[in-house]
TORBATOR-755260 format. One line per 8 residues: number of its first residue (from 1); their letters; for each residue x negated, y negated, z of N, C-alpha, C. Coordinates in steps of 0.05 Angstrom, whole numbers. Each point is the difference from the previous one (the first is absolute). Example, Ala and Ser with C-alpha at 12.3 -4.5 7.8 and 13.67 -1.06 7.14 Angstrom:
2
1> AS> -264:114:156:18:-24:0:-18:-24:0; 7:-21:-14:-16:-24:1:15:-22:14
***
This chain:
355
1> MLTDDRKR> -153:285:271:28:6:-8:11:-23:-16; 13:6:-23:11:-21:-17:22:-15:15; -1:-27:-2:20:-16:13:11:-20:-20; 21:-14:7:11:-20:-18:-17:-25:0; -18:-3:19:-18:-23:2:-22:3:-22; 0:-19:-19:-20:1:-21:-15:-26:-2; -1:-14:22:-10:-28:0:-29:-1:-8; -17:19:9:-29:-2:-5:-9:20:-21
9> ALVLSGGG> -15:-11:-19:-10:17:-22:-31:-3:-2; -13:23:-5:-28:1:-4:-5:9:-29; -13:-17:-16:-6:7:-28:-29:7:-3; -6:24:-8:-27:11:-1:-9:3:-29; -21:-14:-8:-9:1:-28:-16:25:-6; -7:2:-26:-18:21:-8:-29:-7:5; -17:20:-3:-29:-6:5:-16:25:5; 12:24:-3:-15:25:2:-15:3:26
17> GRGAYHVG> -26:4:-2:-16:5:24:-2:-23:20; 12:-23:-7:1:-23:18:24:1:18; 15:22:-1:24:2:16:-3:-2:30; -24:5:10:-5:-3:29:4:-29:9; -1:-18:-19:5:-28:6:29:-3:10; 19:14:-12:28:-1:9:2:8:29; -15:20:8:2:11:27:-10:-21:21; -21:-14:-7:-9:-21:18:21:-22:3
25> VLRFLEEH> 14:-7:-21:21:-20:1:23:11:18; 7:26:-4:22:12:15:-7:0:30; -25:6:6:-9:-1:28:5:-27:13; -8:-21:-15:4:-27:11:30:-6:4; 17:7:-19:28:-5:2:13:15:23; -8:25:4:10:15:22:-8:-12:27; -25:-9:2:-9:-13:24:16:-25:7; 12:-12:-21:15:-24:4:30:6:-2
33> EWFPNVVV> 7:25:4:28:10:2:16:-8:-24; -13:1:-23:14:-4:-26:1:27:-14; 23:12:-1:3:27:-12:19:-2:-24; -8:9:-23:17:-3:-24:25:18:1; 22:-10:-12:24:16:-4:0:11:-29; -14:-14:-18:-2:7:-28:-29:1:-7; -9:20:-15:-27:1:-11:2:4:-30; -13:-18:-16:-2:3:-29:-29:7:-6
41> GTSIGAVN> -4:23:-13:-27:9:-5:-6:5:-30; -22:-10:-9:-9:5:-27:-28:13:1; -3:22:-16:-25:14:-2:-9:10:28; -24:-7:10:-8:9:27:19:-12:21; 14:-22:-7:20:-10:18:24:19:2; 5:15:-21:21:21:2:-8:22:18; -26:7:0:-10:21:18:4:-9:29; -10:-24:6:2:-10:27:29:-6:8
49> GAAIASGH> 16:-9:-19:28:-5:6:15:26:7; -6:21:-15:13:26:6:-9:11:27; -26:-5:7:-9:8:26:14:-15:22; 4:-26:-3:15:-16:19:29:10:3; 12:6:-23:28:10:0:1:27:13; -22:15:0:-1:26:13:-4:-2:30; -5:-24:10:-3:-4:29:-27:-6:9; -19:-3:-19:-28:-7:8:-2:-29:10
57> SAHSLWAL> -16:-4:21:-7:-26:9:-27:-8:-11; -9:-24:5:-26:-8:-9:-22:18:12; 4:9:25:-19:17:13:-2:27:-14; 22:14:-5:-1:26:-12:-7:-1:-29; 8:-21:-14:-7:-3:-28:-30:-6:-3; -11:-15:18:-29:-5:0:-16:26:4; 10:18:17:-13:25:4:-2:16:-26; 21:-1:-17:0:13:-25:-20:-13:-20
65> WRRLRTRD> 0:-26:0:-18:-15:-18:-29:5:7; -7:2:25:-28:4:8:-11:26:-11; 18:19:-5:-9:27:-10:1:2:-30; 12:-20:-13:5:2:-29:-25:-6:-16; -7:18:-18:-23:-3:-17:8:2:-30; -18:-9:-17:6:0:-29:9:27:-10; -12:21:10:7:27:-9:28:8:8; 11:-13:20:27:5:9:21:-13:-18
73> VQKANLNP> -9:-18:-18:19:-16:-16:-2:7:-29; -24:6:-10:-3:3:-29:-23:18:-7; -1:10:-24:-22:15:-10:-4:-7:-30; -23:6:-10:-6:-7:-28:17:16:-19; 9:-13:-21:14:13:-22:-20:10:-20; 0:26:-5:-20:11:-18:5:-5:-30; 24:-9:-6:7:-7:-28:12:-28:-2; -15:-20:7:11:-27:1:10:-11:-26
81> LSDNFLLD> -14:7:-22:8:-11:-26:27:12:-10; 3:26:3:25:13:-9:23:-6:19; -6:-4:26:22:-3:19:6:-30:6; -15:-18:-11:3:-29:3:0:-10:29; -13:13:18:-5:-10:27:-26:11:10; -12:-15:20:-27:7:9:-1:17:25; 19:-3:18:0:14:25:27:14:5; -1:23:13:23:16:5:9:-4:29
89> TAPLRQTL> 26:-5:5:10:-6:27:11:25:14; -6:24:-10:10:24:13:-9:1:29; -25:-8:7:-8:1:29:18:-18:17; 10:-22:-10:17:-18:16:26:14:7; 11:14:-18:25:16:5:-5:19:23; -22:14:-1:-6:20:21:-4:-14:27; -15:-22:0:-6:-14:24:25:-11:14; 17:-12:-14:24:-12:11:18:22:13
97> QRDGWVNF> 1:23:-13:16:22:11:-14:14:23; -26:5:-2:-15:16:19:-5:-15:26; -6:-26:-2:-10:-14:24:20:-16:15; 25:2:-7:21:-12:16:5:-30:-6; -7:-9:-24:4:-28:-6:30:-7:-2; 15:18:-12:28:-6:-6:18:23:10; 25:-8:7:21:19:8:25:-7:-16; 4:12:-23:22:-8:-17:27:7:12
105> ERINSAEA> 1:21:16:25:6:13:10:-24:17; -19:-12:14:7:-23:16:5:-25:-17; -17:-4:-20:3:-24:-18:27:-1:-12; 11:23:-8:25:2:-14:24:5:19; -3:-7:25:22:4:19:4:-26:16; 21:1:17:5:-23:17:-21:-5:21; -19:19:2:-22:-2:20:-24:-14:-12; 1:-8:-25:-22:-15:-12:-7:-25:16
113> AVHLRITA> -25:-5:3:-9:-23:17:7:-27:-13; 0:-1:-26:6:-25:-14:15:6:-26; 12:-21:-11:11:1:-27:-23:-2:-19; -5:21:-15:-24:2:-17:7:-6:-29; -17:-16:-13:2:-5:-29:-27:6:-12; 0:16:-22:-25:7:-14:4:-8:-29; -21:-13:-12:2:-9:-28:-18:17:-18; 9:3:-25:-15:13:-21:8:-11:-27
121> TEVTSGHL> -18:1:-19:5:-11:-27:5:22:-20; 23:-2:-13:6:21:-21:-18:-5:-24; -14:22:-9:-20:-2:-20:12:-9:-27; 22:11:-8:11:-5:-27:12:-28:-3; 10:-11:22:13:-26:-2:-15:-23:13; -18:7:20:-13:-21:15:17:-12:22; 23:11:5:18:-10:20:-8:8:28; 2:-18:19:-5:7:28:25:13:12
129> HVFGNSDN> -4:23:12:22:14:14:-5:-1:30; 21:-5:14:-1:-1:30:16:23:11; -13:18:14:13:23:12:3:-4:30; 22:7:12:4:-5:28:15:23:14; -4:1:27:13:20:16:26:-10:13; 9:-24:-8:25:-11:10:10:-20:-20; 25:-9:4:12:-19:-19:-10:-28:6; 6:-18:-18:-8:-28:3:23:-17:11
137> VFPSQLQQ> -6:-22:12:20:-19:9:11:-16:-24; -18:-8:-18:8:-16:-23:-1:17:-26; 17:-6:-19:0:16:-26:-28:0:-13; -8:23:-9:-26:3:-13:0:25:-17; -23:6:-12:-3:24:-16:-15:21:16; 2:-1:26:-13:20:17:10:28:-7; -19:19:-2:7:28:-4:-1:14:27; 23:2:14:1:13:25:1:30:-4
145> EPLGLDHI> -19:15:10:-1:29:-4:-20:11:20; 1:26:5:-19:13:18:-29:-5:-10; -16:-11:16:-28:-6:-8:-17:24:5; -19:4:-18:-18:23:3:-29:-6:-7; -16:20:-2:-29:-4:-5:-4:-12:-28; 17:7:-19:-4:-11:-27:4:-30:-1; 18:-11:17:4:-28:1:-26:-15:8; -13:12:20:-24:-13:11:-23:2:-21
153> IASCSIPI> -3:24:-11:-22:4:-20:5:-17:-25; 25:-3:-8:7:-17:-23:-9:-29:6; 6:-9:24:-7:-28:7:-30:-4:0; -15:22:4:-30:-2:2:-14:5:-26; 15:5:-22:-12:9:-25:-11:-23:-16; -23:-10:7:-13:-22:-14:-6:8:-29; 10:-15:-20:-6:6:-28:-29:3:-5; -7:19:-17:-28:6:-8:-15:15:22
161> VYPATQLN> 2:-10:24:-14:13:23:13:27:8; 27:0:3:14:23:9:21:8:-20; 9:25:-1:21:9:-19:27:-12:8; 17:-4:-21:28:-7:5:14:23:15; 21:-6:14:14:20:16:29:4:-9; 7:25:-4:27:7:-8:19:-4:24; 22:-15:-5:20:-5:21:27:-5:-13; 20:15:7:27:-4:-11:0:0:-30
169> ESLYWDGA> -15:19:-12:0:3:-29:-14:-22:-15; -14:-17:14:-16:-22:-12:-28:0:11; -18:-12:-15:-28:-4:10:-3:-27:12; -15:-1:22:-3:-25:15:-30:-5:5; -6:-26:0:-26:-10:8:3:-16:26; -23:-8:10:-2:-17:25:20:-23:-1; 15:-4:22:18:-23:1:-14:-26:-3; -26:-1:7:-15:-25:-1:-6:-8:-29
177> TVANTPLG> 5:17:-19:-4:-6:-28:15:-25:-8; 24:-4:11:16:-24:-7:7:-16:25; -1:11:24:7:-15:24:-14:12:24; -22:-13:9:-15:11:22:12:-4:27; 11:-24:4:12:-7:26:28:-11:-4; 19:16:-8:26:-10:-7:16:-10:24; 8:-25:0:16:-11:22:29:7:-4; 9:3:-25:28:5:-6:12:24:15
185> PAIDAGAE> -13:24:0:12:23:14:3:-5:30; -17:-16:12:2:-7:29:25:-17:4; 4:-20:-17:22:-18:3:27:15:-6; -1:16:-21:24:16:-7:8:19:23; -19:9:15:5:18:22:13:-14:24; -2:-27:0:12:-16:21:-20:-14:18; -26:0:-7:-20:-12:17:0:-30:0; -6:-12:23:-2:-29:2:-29:-8:8
193> EIVVVIMT> -12:15:18:-28:-5:7:-18:20:-16; -17:-10:-16:-16:17:-18:-30:-5:5; -14:22:5:-30:-1:1:-10:15:-25; -16:-14:-16:-11:12:-24:-30:5:4; -9:24:-6:-28:7:2:-11:4:-28; -18:-17:-8:-12:3:-27:-30:0:4; -14:18:-14:-28:4:4:-18:-14:-20; 11:-21:-11:-14:-18:-19:3:-28:9
201> PWEDNEQE> -22:-16:2:3:-28:8:19:-14:-19; 19:-16:11:19:-13:-17:-1:-31:3; -16:-9:19:-3:-29:4:-23:-10:-17; -2:-26:-3:-20:-12:-17:-27:-3:12; -3:6:26:-25:-6:14:-16:26:4; 1:18:-19:-15:25:3:-30:-5:1; -14:12:19:-29:-2:1:-12:22:-18; -20:-7:-15:-10:18:-20:-24:17:9
209> EADPENGG> -12:-6:22:-24:15:8:7:22:19; -16:21:-1:5:22:18:-4:-8:29; 13:14:18:-2:-5:28:-21:19:12; -25:-10:6:-21:18:9:7:13:27; 16:-13:16:7:12:26:20:22:-3; 11:3:-24:20:21:-4:-10:21:-20; -26:3:0:-12:20:-18:3:-6:-29; 5:-25:-7:3:-7:-28:26:10:-12
217> LLESVKRV> 19:8:17:25:11:-10:16:-20:-17; -1:-25:7:15:-20:-15:-18:-13:-20; 10:-3:-24:-15:-12:-21:18:-12:-21; -10:-15:-18:17:-13:-20:10:20:-20; 26:-3:-8:11:17:-20:-10:-8:-28; -15:-22:-1:-9:-10:-26:-24:16:-11; -10:19:16:-22:16:-9:9:17:-24; -17:2:-20:7:15:-24:1:30:6
225> PGNLLTAA> 22:14:-7:3:29:5:-23:15:-13; -10:21:14:-23:15:-10:7:25:-15; 24:10:2:8:25:-14:30:0:-5; 9:22:-12:28:2:-8:19:-2:24; -8:14:22:17:0:24:3:-28:12; -22:-14:3:1:-26:12:14:-20:-19; -3:4:-27:14:-17:-19:30:3:3; 9:26:1:29:5:3:10:-11:26
233> SAALEWAL> -16:3:21:9:-10:26:1:-30:1; -20:-13:-13:0:-30:0:24:-10:-15; 7:13:-23:23:-9:-16:25:3:17; 3:22:15:23:4:17:1:-21:22; -24:-7:10:-2:-19:22:12:-27:-8; -7:-10:-23:11:-25:-9:30:2:-6; 9:23:-10:28:3:-4:15:0:26; -11:12:21:12:0:26:4:-28:11
241> LASFQSDL> -21:-16:-3:1:-27:10:21:-17:-15; 0:3:-27:19:-15:-16:29:7:6; 5:26:5:28:8:6:9:-11:26; -18:-1:20:7:-11:26:6:-30:-2; -18:-14:-14:3:-29:-2:27:-7:-14; 7:16:-20:25:-4:-14:24:5:18; -2:22:16:22:6:18:3:-21:21; -22:-11:11:1:-20:20:12:-26:-11
249> KMFRRVNE> -8:-7:-25:10:-24:-13:31:2:-3; 9:23:-8:29:4:-3:14:-2:27; -12:12:20:12:-2:27:3:-29:9; -20:-16:-5:1:-28:8:20:-16:-16; 3:6:-26:19:-13:-16:29:6:9; 5:25:7:26:8:9:6:-14:27; -20:-1:17:3:-13:26:6:-30:-4; -13:-13:-19:5:-28:-5:29:-4:-10
257> LVRLQIEN> 9:19:-17:28:-2:-9:19:2:23; -6:19:18:17:3:24:0:-25:17; -24:-12:3:-2:-24:16:17:-22:-12; 0:-3:-26:17:-20:-13:30:6:4; 7:26:0:27:7:4:9:-7:29; -18:5:19:5:-7:28:4:-30:3; -17:-16:-13:2:-29:2:26:-9:-13; 7:12:-22:26:-7:-13:23:7:19
265> ARLRAANA> -2:22:14:21:8:19:3:-21:22; -23:-9:10:0:-21:21:14:-25:-10; -7:-9:-24:12:-24:-11:30:3:-4; 9:22:-11:28:5:-4:15:0:26; -12:13:21:13:1:26:2:-28:12; -21:-16:-2:0:-27:11:21:-17:-15; 2:3:-26:20:-15:-16:29:8:8; 4:26:4:27:9:7:7:-10:28
273> LLQQQLRG> -19:0:18:5:-9:27:6:-30:0; -15:-16:-16:5:-28:-2:28:-6:-11; 8:14:-20:27:-4:-11:22:6:20; -4:21:15:20:8:21:1:-23:21; -23:-10:8:0:-21:20:13:-25:-10; -4:-7:-25:12:-24:-12:31:3:-1; 9:24:-2:29:5:0:11:4:28; -18:-3:20:9:3:27:5:29:8
281> ESLDFADE> -10:19:-14:4:28:6:-25:11:13; 3:22:13:-22:14:13:-7:25:-15; -25:6:-3:-9:24:-14:-23:12:15; 2:25:5:-21:14:16:-20:14:-18; -23:-13:-4:-22:12:-15:-21:8:21; 5:22:13:-17:9:22:-28:6:-11; -21:-8:16:-28:5:-8:-14:8:26; 5:24:9:-10:8:26:-30:3:1
289> DGDGVPDV> -12:7:-22:-30:3:0:-14:-26:-5; 15:-22:-6:-12:-26:-3:-18:-4:-24; 4:16:-21:-18:-2:-23:11:-19:-22; 23:-13:6:11:-19:-19:19:13:-20; 2:26:0:18:14:-19:24:11:16; 24:-8:-7:24:11:14:-1:30:0; 8:12:23:-1:29:3:16:14:-21; 22:-13:-10:17:13:-20:-15:5:-26
297> LQDKYHQL> -22:-16:-5:-16:4:-24:-26:15:5; -4:8:25:-26:11:7:-6:26:-14; 20:17:-4:-5:26:-13:-5:-2:-30; 8:-22:-11:-2:-3:-29:-28:-7:-9; -14:-16:15:-27:-9:-8:-20:8:22; -21:13:-9:-19:10:20:-28:-2:-11; -17:-16:13:-28:-4:-10:-18:18:16; -18:15:-13:-18:18:13:-26:-15:8
305> PEPIIVAP> -12:7:23:-26:-11:7:-21:9:-19; -21:-16:-3:-23:7:-17:-12:27:10; -7:18:-18:-13:25:9:-27:-6:13; -7:17:19:-27:-1:11:-18:17:-18; -20:-11:-12:-17:14:-19:-27:6:12; -5:26:3:-26:9:11:-18:8:-24; -23:-13:-2:-18:6:-23:-28:-6:9; -20:13:-12:-28:-6:6:-7:-28:-12
313> RRSIPVEQ> -20:-12:12:-9:-26:-10:-19:3:-23; -13:23:-2:-19:5:-22:7:28:-12; -8:3:-24:8:25:-15:-14:25:12; 14:21:-1:-10:26:8:-8:14:-26; -24:12:-2:-9:13:-25:21:19:-11; 4:-1:-26:20:17:-13:-7:30:3; -26:6:5:-8:28:3:15:12:24; 8:-17:19:13:11:24:27:13:-7
321> IISYTREG> 11:-6:-23:26:11:-8:-2:31:-3; -23:10:-9:-3:28:-4:-21:13:20; -7:-15:20:-19:10:20:12:1:27; -2:24:13:11:4:26:-22:10:19; -11:-18:17:-21:7:18:7:-10:28; -10:13:20:6:-9:28:-11:-28:5; -24:-6:-10:-11:-26:4:17:-22:-13; 8:6:-25:17:-19:-14:27:-4:14
329> HERLYEMG> 12:22:9:26:-2:14:-2:-17:25; -22:4:15:-2:-15:26:-3:-30:-5; -16:-7:-21:-3:-28:-6:27:-13:-9; 14:15:-17:25:-11:-11:21:-1:22; 0:19:18:19:0:23:-3:-25:17; -25:-5:7:-6:-24:16:6:-26:-15; -6:1:-26:6:-24:-17:30:-5:-1; 16:21:-3:29:-4:-1:10:-11:26
337> YEDAKRAW> -11:9:22:9:-10:27:-7:-30:2; -24:-8:-7:-8:-28:2:15:-18:-19; 5:10:-25:15:-16:-19:29:-4:9; 11:21:13:27:-2:10:1:-21:22; -20:0:17:-1:-20:22:-1:-28:-12; -16:-4:-20:-3:-26:-13:27:-9:-13; 13:19:-14:25:-7:-13:22:-5:20; 0:15:22:20:-4:21:-2:-27:13
345> AAAGKLVA> -25:-8:6:-5:-27:12:7:-22:-20; -6:4:-26:6:-20:-21:30:-4:-3; 15:21:7:29:-2:-2:13:-13:25; -18:-9:18:10:-13:25:8:19:22; -7:25:-2:7:19:20:-22:3:21; 8:7:24:-19:4:22:-16:25:-3; -27:-2:1:-17:23:-1:-7:8:29; 6:24:8:-4:9:27:-29:-4:8
353> GEQ> -4:-11:25:-27:-4:10:-13:-26:-8; 14:-16:-17:-12:-25:-8:19:-23:8; -12:-22:8:16:-23:8:6:-18:-24
***
């Protein structure tokens, strides 16, 4: 049920058939009693986000993913040159409706499990559009409207691979085309604690060799693409990583600006207090939380904690974007769980069962 509490946000990146990774992360978070109030989803993240908003838990969502196969998501386009896309997403529409992934009546009501944000890129302008089932706390260009199947499919419409989707009299491509893991919509919605799930290594210490104990699932993204599909997927992969790094850099710059504003507020308060004391007057600059900032200034300046970023240590083959197999889902699900555990511990949080 939608509440005024929007403190926790889960940002789910794109990645197609690698979406089972999200579910493993969600399982870990639920085991540690961290439940999102806001979910921002891009591409397959929009699918999982809509499922969460429909009331699915990690357990029930994993049951759906275990049954999901490539034929349930896409089929070959018989006229790829004339239609300018390689695969048709008509099966995905049928699957989401038939198998109980989403409940739009609930998503668009006060009974929605979370404040949902879905992103898509307008084809003619290249602008990122953010669609939501509720209003934002802070001013933004959010398009609040009843969300439907077209919003999800539009967010999943990878250029070249899938067809663009008609929505609100415009054509849209995958939201990841310009912003794979947008932090902005989560902050605009009012979130303070943010967990970002990105399925591309973003740290500098990526290991380049396959992991033999994991069936060779992890391998270097530096491998030369072997066909048009993998070439398109690899290009998108690098775009996804670049957009996230840019978003994170902006987040940190804004936080640094806020930190400087807070420090300035401390200095001004101390100066005012000193002047009052020199004049023999009393001035109450209450600071009940002991953070050094007078409570009267507390609402004006607010610094957000660093997001917890869950990501694999090594690259996942780009072929996984268009491949949906039970074996692949199971590996990615476990990988997401373990990577969430590692990120949780790195953030200084207690991991259940570990000292």
